[in-house]
matplotlib code that plots the C-alpha trace (Angstrom):
import matplotlib.pyplot as plt

x = [-35.0, -33.1, -34.9, -32.8, -34.1, -37.5, -37.2, -36.4, -39.2, -41.5, -39.8, -40.4, -43.8, -44.6, -46.6, -46.4, -48.2, -51.3, -50.5, -46.9, -44.6, -41.2, -40.3, -39.6, -36.2, -36.1, -36.7, -33.9, -34.0, -32.0, -31.2, -34.5, -36.6, -37.4, -36.6, -33.1, -31.3, -29.7, -26.0, -25.8, -23.2, -20.2, -20.9, -22.3, -25.5, -28.2, -26.6, -23.5, -20.1, -17.3, -19.2, -18.9, -21.6, -20.3, -17.0, -17.1, -15.0, -11.0, -10.5, -7.8, -5.1, -1.8, -1.5, -4.7, -6.8, -5.2, -5.7, -9.6, -10.1, -8.6, -10.4, -13.5, -15.4, -14.8, -12.1, -10.2, -6.6, -6.6, -4.9, -0.9, -0.6, 2.3, 5.6, 5.4, 2.3, 4.3, 7.5, 5.3, 3.1, 6.6, 8.0, 5.3, 5.3, 9.2, 8.0, 5.4, 7.6, 10.7, 7.6, 6.4, 10.5, 11.2, 7.9, 8.8, 12.3, 11.3, 8.8, 11.1, 13.5, 10.7, 10.0, 13.9, 14.3, 11.4, 12.9, 15.8, 14.3, 12.5, 15.8, 17.6, 14.9, 14.5, 18.3, 18.0, 15.4, 17.6, 20.1, 18.9, 16.7, 16.5, 19.7, 17.1, 18.5, 15.5, 13.8, 11.0, 11.2, 12.2, 11.7, 13.7, 12.3, 14.8, 13.4, 15.0, 14.4, 14.0, 12.8, 11.8, 9.1, 9.9, 10.3, 11.3, 12.5, 12.4, 15.6, 16.8, 18.7, 22.1, 21.1, 20.6, 24.1, 25.2, 23.0, 24.0, 28.0, 27.7, 27.8, 24.1, 22.0, 18.1, 17.2, 13.7, 12.5, 8.9, 7.7, 9.2, 12.7, 15.3, 18.5, 21.3, 24.9, 27.2, 29.0, 25.9, 24.4, 27.1, 26.4, 23.1, 23.8, 25.7, 22.7, 20.2, 21.5, 18.1, 16.6, 19.2, 17.0, 19.7, 23.3, 25.5, 28.4, 29.7, 32.4, 29.7, 29.2, 25.7, 23.8, 23.5, 21.4, 19.2, 17.3, 20.3, 19.3, 16.7, 15.8, 14.5, 10.8, 9.0, 6.2, 2.3, 1.2, 3.2, 1.6, 3.2]
y = [-93.4, -94.1, -96.2, -99.0, -99.4, -98.5, -101.6, -103.9, -103.1, -103.4, -106.8, -107.8, -107.1, -103.4, -101.0, -97.8, -94.9, -93.8, -89.9, -90.4, -88.8, -88.4, -85.3, -82.1, -80.6, -76.9, -74.5, -72.6, -68.7, -66.0, -63.5, -61.5, -64.6, -64.3, -66.6, -66.7, -65.1, -67.1, -65.5, -63.7, -65.2, -63.9, -65.5, -62.4, -62.4, -59.4, -58.7, -57.4, -58.1, -59.9, -62.3, -62.7, -60.2, -58.0, -56.2, -52.6, -51.5, -50.6, -46.9, -45.0, -43.7, -41.7, -40.4, -42.1, -40.4, -37.2, -38.2, -39.1, -35.6, -33.7, -34.9, -34.5, -31.0, -29.1, -31.7, -30.8, -30.2, -26.6, -25.3, -24.4, -20.5, -19.7, -19.4, -15.1, -13.9, -15.9, -13.7, -10.4, -10.8, -10.9, -7.9, -6.5, -7.1, -5.8, -2.5, -2.1, -2.9, -0.7, 2.4, 1.9, 2.0, 5.1, 6.9, 5.6, 7.1, 10.1, 10.7, 10.2, 12.4, 15.1, 14.7, 14.8, 18.0, 19.7, 18.5, 20.0, 23.3, 23.6, 23.2, 25.5, 28.4, 27.8, 28.1, 31.3, 33.1, 32.7, 34.3, 37.2, 37.8, 41.6, 41.8, 43.7, 47.3, 47.8, 51.6, 53.2, 56.4, 54.9, 56.9, 55.1, 52.3, 49.2, 47.1, 43.6, 40.3, 37.3, 34.1, 35.3, 38.1, 42.5, 42.9, 45.7, 47.2, 50.6, 51.8, 55.8, 57.2, 56.2, 52.7, 53.0, 53.9, 51.1, 48.7, 49.2, 49.4, 45.6, 46.9, 45.7, 43.0, 41.5, 38.0, 36.8, 35.7, 34.3, 36.7, 39.8, 41.2, 42.7, 44.5, 43.0, 43.9, 42.4, 39.8, 38.9, 38.5, 35.9, 33.8, 33.5, 32.6, 29.8, 28.4, 28.9, 29.9, 30.7, 33.0, 35.7, 38.1, 40.5, 40.8, 43.3, 43.1, 46.3, 45.2, 44.1, 46.3, 48.9, 46.7, 43.5, 45.3, 48.0, 48.5, 49.8, 53.2, 55.0, 56.9, 53.6, 53.8, 50.4, 49.9, 51.4, 47.9, 45.7, 43.3, 43.2]
z = [1.8, -1.3, -4.3, -3.8, 0.7, -1.0, -3.7, -1.0, 1.4, -1.8, -2.3, 1.3, 0.9, 2.3, 0.5, 0.2, 1.9, -0.4, -1.2, -0.9, -3.7, -4.4, -3.1, -5.5, -6.8, -5.5, -8.4, -9.3, -7.9, -8.7, -6.1, -6.9, -5.9, -10.0, -13.0, -13.7, -16.6, -18.9, -20.1, -23.0, -26.0, -24.3, -20.8, -18.4, -17.0, -18.4, -21.4, -20.0, -21.2, -19.2, -17.6, -13.3, -13.2, -16.2, -14.8, -15.6, -18.8, -18.1, -18.1, -20.2, -18.4, -18.9, -22.7, -23.5, -21.2, -22.7, -25.5, -25.0, -23.0, -25.9, -28.4, -26.9, -26.8, -23.8, -22.8, -19.1, -20.9, -20.7, -24.7, -24.5, -24.9, -27.3, -26.3, -28.1, -25.5, -22.9, -23.7, -24.5, -21.0, -19.0, -20.7, -20.1, -16.5, -16.0, -17.6, -15.2, -12.4, -13.5, -14.0, -10.6, -9.3, -11.2, -9.6, -6.4, -6.9, -7.9, -5.1, -2.4, -4.4, -4.3, -0.6, 0.1, -2.0, 0.0, 3.4, 2.7, 1.1, 4.6, 6.6, 4.3, 5.0, 8.7, 8.8, 6.2, 8.6, 11.8, 9.6, 8.3, 11.9, 12.7, 9.7, 7.6, 6.0, 4.6, 5.5, 6.1, 4.6, 1.3, -1.7, -4.6, -6.3, -7.4, -10.2, -10.7, -12.4, -10.3, -11.3, -14.4, -13.5, -12.8, -8.8, -6.6, -3.2, -1.9, -0.8, -0.1, -2.6, -0.6, -0.6, -4.2, -4.8, -2.6, -4.5, -7.8, -6.5, -5.3, -1.6, -0.9, -2.6, -1.9, -0.2, -0.7, 2.9, 3.1, 0.2, 1.2, -0.1, 2.3, 2.0, 3.1, 3.2, 0.7, 3.3, 4.7, 0.8, 0.8, 4.0, 2.5, -0.6, 1.2, 3.1, 0.4, -2.8, -4.6, -1.5, -3.3, -5.3, -6.5, -6.4, -8.3, -9.8, -9.9, -12.8, -14.8, -18.3, -17.2, -20.1, -18.2, -15.3, -17.3, -14.0, -12.2, -13.4, -11.2, -14.0, -15.9, -16.2, -16.0, -19.2, -17.9, -19.8, -17.6, -14.9, -11.9]

ax = plt.figure().add_subplot(projection="3d")
ax.plot(x, y, z, "-o")
ax.set_aspect("equal")
plt.show()
């Protein structure tokens, strides 16, 4: 009932009800049931700047963030490597790759050479099969230089003369030294030149092959 209506009723003789009081205005409360906080000088509650419940401060973005990371110790930005270090690392990588390629190429060439050598030795064995002239009753020894070492083959007197005249030759096959004819020696040389152990040139001076003399004595201190 408004105050105006109450005054009118009192004026008509009505008395107010004993103990009746004017209702009190409800106390203002905050969201937690406690007393409200007074806004600070900047218009916010609880001392937060920005007002309206306290706005969060804007974070730096872009270049500003990068500068902030650079200023603080242990920032997220990684120091840039000098250009000279990059060029040097690239040069090392290129050299390492080149050395690796050279090793691979050398290994392939080695394997190919070994394969060709095996094939040539197999062909030579087929060519010389059963064609060696070595005599079981050979009484003479013919020395010759092969692979930087002094080697020898047992021959008869006639074989020794034919060998020194270039009519015979010596071929190395699987660790053995075989006497063969000059024609067969030429075929063996075409198949595997490294197998030719002794090939005498009859027109060469005698001093070129000191071991051609059957009386030539090998020094006693020579290691065979």
